[in-house]
N, C-alpha and C positions, 0 to 999 in steps of 0.2 A: 687332264688335272682342270678346272675350272673354274681355279682362282682366277684375279689377275691382278698383275704386276700393278703396282704400286708408289711411282716415280718418286725421289726426292729432288726437291728441284734444282737447275744449277745454278750454283751460286758466283755472282760475279765480284768483278775490282768494284771499287769506290766512284772512281769515275764511270762507271756505269751508273750505279745511283745515279751520282749528279747529274748524267744525263737523261737518264727517265724523269725526276722530279723537276728536271727543267723545260722538259717537253708535257709535263702536268701544271705546273707554273704557268706558261703558254696558253693553257685552257683552261688556264683564272683557278687555277690552285693554291692555296698559302704555301707556301717554304715550309716543312717543319722543325723543329726542333728535336731532335732525337736523341734518346740516350740508350747507348750499345755495352753492353759487357762482352766479354772475348771468350773462346774455350779455343785450346790446341786445336790445329790442325794437323792429326796425326798421321803419319804418311802409311797407309794401307789402302782398302780396297772397302769401297762404299756396299753395305748392305743392310740386309732387314729379316726383321724376323714376321709375318704374318699372322694372327690368330685368326683362324676363319672356319667358317660350318664344315669346312672339309676337314680341318686340323690344322695345326700348326706344319705353316709353311715358311722353307729358306727362299731367299732370293736375294742377286746379285744387283749393283744399278740397275739392270736394264734388263735381265732375265728371271724368270722363276727358274728353281734349282731341284735337286733331289740328290740325294747319295750318288744313285748312278750316271746324275751328269752334274757334276759340282767343279766348284771355283773354292780351288783351294782350300779343301775341308770345309769349309762351311754348312753348307746343307749336311752333311755326314755327323758336323758338332751340335748342329739345332736335332736332329734326329735323337742322339745320344739325352739329350735335355729337353726333348719336346714337351714331359708332364709338368716338367716346372711354366714353360711357357702357356702350355693351358690352361692355366690357372687365371691368366689375363684376361680380361672381356675381350667375348669374339668381335671381332673389327679392327683389335686394337696393329699398330703396326710401329714395331718398334727397330729405329735405324742407326746406327752405328757404324764403326771402321774395325773390319776385320783386318788385323795388325799382327804384327811378331815376327818368327825367323818362318821362312817360306814366303813370306806373301808380298814382301820389299825389302832391300837390301842398305846396308849403311847407314842408318839411322841410330838411334835412341831406342826406340822401339823396337828393333830390329832383332836387339838382345836381350829382348823378354826369353824368361825360362821357357815358355808358351806362345801359341796363339790367344787373341785375348779379343774380346768382341767389347770393344768403347761406346756406351750409346752416350748421343749428341741430342736426343728427338724421339717422339712419339706420336702417332697420330692415331685419331679416334675419331667416328663424325664428321667427319671432314675439317676437323681442327687440328694444330701441330700444338705439343709440350715441348719446352726444349729449357725451364728452369732446374737445375736439376735436383731440388730439394722435391718438385713434383715427381721427375722420374725415380728418385730412389725411394719414393710412397706408390708408384706404381707398379716398380718391379717385386715380383714374388721376393718372398724370405727362403726360399729357395732354390732361391738363382745360383747358377751353376758359378763357382769358383774363379771361372774366364771374363766373366762379363762382368765391366767396369761403368761406373756409370760418369762423366765427364765432369768437371765442376768449372764453377767460373775463373781465371787470372785476371789479376791485378783487380783495378775499383771500375765504374763508371766512370764513360767520358762520354758528353753531352756534342753533339755535333749541330749546328745550326746552318743548315744549307740554304739561306737566305744572305749570309756574312761570307762574302769571299775570304776576309782576312782569317776569320774563325775557321772556315774550313785548310787552309792552308796550314792553323799553328795543329789543327789536330791529324792531320796529316801527318806531319813534320814529326807529331809525338808516336802516334802509331808505327812510324817507322824503326823510333829507340825500339818498342817495343819487342815488333818481329823481328828484329836485328838479336834481340835479347833469348828470344826462343828459339831461332835458328842455334847461337852460340851453343845453347843448353834446352834441353826441351825440360822445363820447370815440372810437368804435371808426373811424367816419365823419371824424371830422378827422385820427387817427394813419393812416389806409387811404388815405384821397383826400386829404388835404388841406382841405376843406372843413368853414368853420364853421357851424355851425348847430343848429336845434332838432333835440331826438329825442324819441322817442318815451314811452320808458321799459325796464324795465328784465324781463328771464324768469330764474324762481329756478328751479335743478337741482337734487334731494337727492346729495349724492354720496356719504354716507356716514346709515348710522341706527343710534343705539345702538353705534357703530365699526366697522358692519361693510359692505358692500355694499349699496347702495340698489336697489331694486327696478328691473329692465328691462324687465318686458312691463308693455303700453301701460298696461292700468289700474289695474296698481301707481305705476308712476310718475307717472301725471295724478291720482293722492290727493294725493299729496304737492307735487308743481311748483305755483306761482303767479306772476302776471303781477301787474305795481305800472305801471302808466301815468300819468305828468304830466298836470297840472290840464284841460292845452288839449286831453287825448287821451282821457278817459272817458268810457267810455257809459255810466256811472253818475254822477249828480252828489254823491259823496260829496265828505269835506272833506279827505281826504290818499286821498293814495295806495295805503297802507298801512295798513290797520286792523284789530284784534284780533277785533273784532265787528260785524257787520251792522247796519246803520242800521235806526234804527225811525221809525216813521213812523206816523202819528196818525189816516191817512184813506185814501181812494183818490185823492185830489188827490196827496195828498203823495207816494205811489207813486210816479205817475205822474211826477210833476214830478221823482223821483231818478232813474228807470230810464227816462224817454223823453228823451234828450237831444239836442241837436245832432248831437253824433259818433256817436250809434248812429243819427240820422237819416240821418244822409250815409253813415255802414255800411251800413245798408238799399238807399241809392240804389246806391251799387258794386256790391252782391249780385245785385241787381236787372238792372245794364247799364243804368240811366239813369233819366232823372222826366220820364214820359211820363203824361196820364192814362191809358190804355190798363193802364200797370202799377198800376193804382191796387190793385187785390186781389192781385197778386203784392208789393208795397212791407207791405200791412197785414202782409197773410200773415207776410211774412219779421218784419217789429218784434214782433208779437204771440209767435212763435215762440223768438225771440233772450231775449224780455224774460223769455218762460216760463220759458226754461233758464237762465236768468243772476239772477234774482228769487228764487229758492226759500226763500235764508236769509233777505231780506229780509221775505218773504210771511208766514213762520213766526215772523218777532218780531214781526210788527204784528198776528198772527192774523187774516190775510185768506187767502183762497185764490185763487188763479188768477183762476176763474170770477169770483169780484168786480170785477176791474181788467181784462178785457178787455175789456171795452166802453167803458170810459173809455180805454185804450190805443190802439186805433183809433180811436176820435173825435179824440185828439190828432193822431196818428202822422198820417189823412187831412187833418185840417186844414194841418199843413205841408207835405204833399206835394201839395196841389193850389192850394197861395197862389201867388199870380204870383210872379216873381221880383222882389228890388229893385233 
């Protein structure tokens, strides 16, 4: 297969956006005022459909898929509906959450009658589209019933990154929104009539200083952020949305903050199961994930990743090889 995998950028937390914009401000760029809207963060797996010169291709977050080398049935589903996706312009990548029964457990979306592909963005010619109306216009009329375009939730909120008081006020408001979504996923309730837990929200910039937001993947990822409810955070932070990175006083505290039950479970999912033969792959995944997501926390604590790597692996290994309860 000659198709190249197209990744969806890793979306960070608000404090990571604050940190990045602070560094850019130190280099002379003014702090922006960014208007945001949110979509629900469904508890599933990030997947995508590519329309290529070789045909319609399915992918997971990290790999190209085929029905013979599938991920929870996504490639088989794409193959069944390839004719519909083939109507899209060549070069289009449609990103969504593959979710529902058999993908993840314990959430409102887990009780859906069938697996669903819930679209949150698309990419073509190096530019991202995430406005729900534009995505609905892109999706062909023959799209399968299992495909949904996620709508906006709640109203626009503007965050002035140069105003500390405004940042704190916005974080407080967004924490309330995330807590409400965790109590009951609003989209699943409206679209499927199912009540139950939600995971959180993803916040997209819809305007920057009154102008259109960036649409290139790197520029967009610099301003986007996610916020998960307490039950789904992969870092043991006190709130879903925080202006500053958590400050820890030791390696042990850093490990306790970052190597959470949710992250460990996510690692098992990523490597395809909890078996002793997969211990090395699991430890490598956990270490890489913590390294990627703990930059701000390490900086705030005055630690380097080399100082915490061994402790992270010891904690992860102990958990992974522990006998089932």
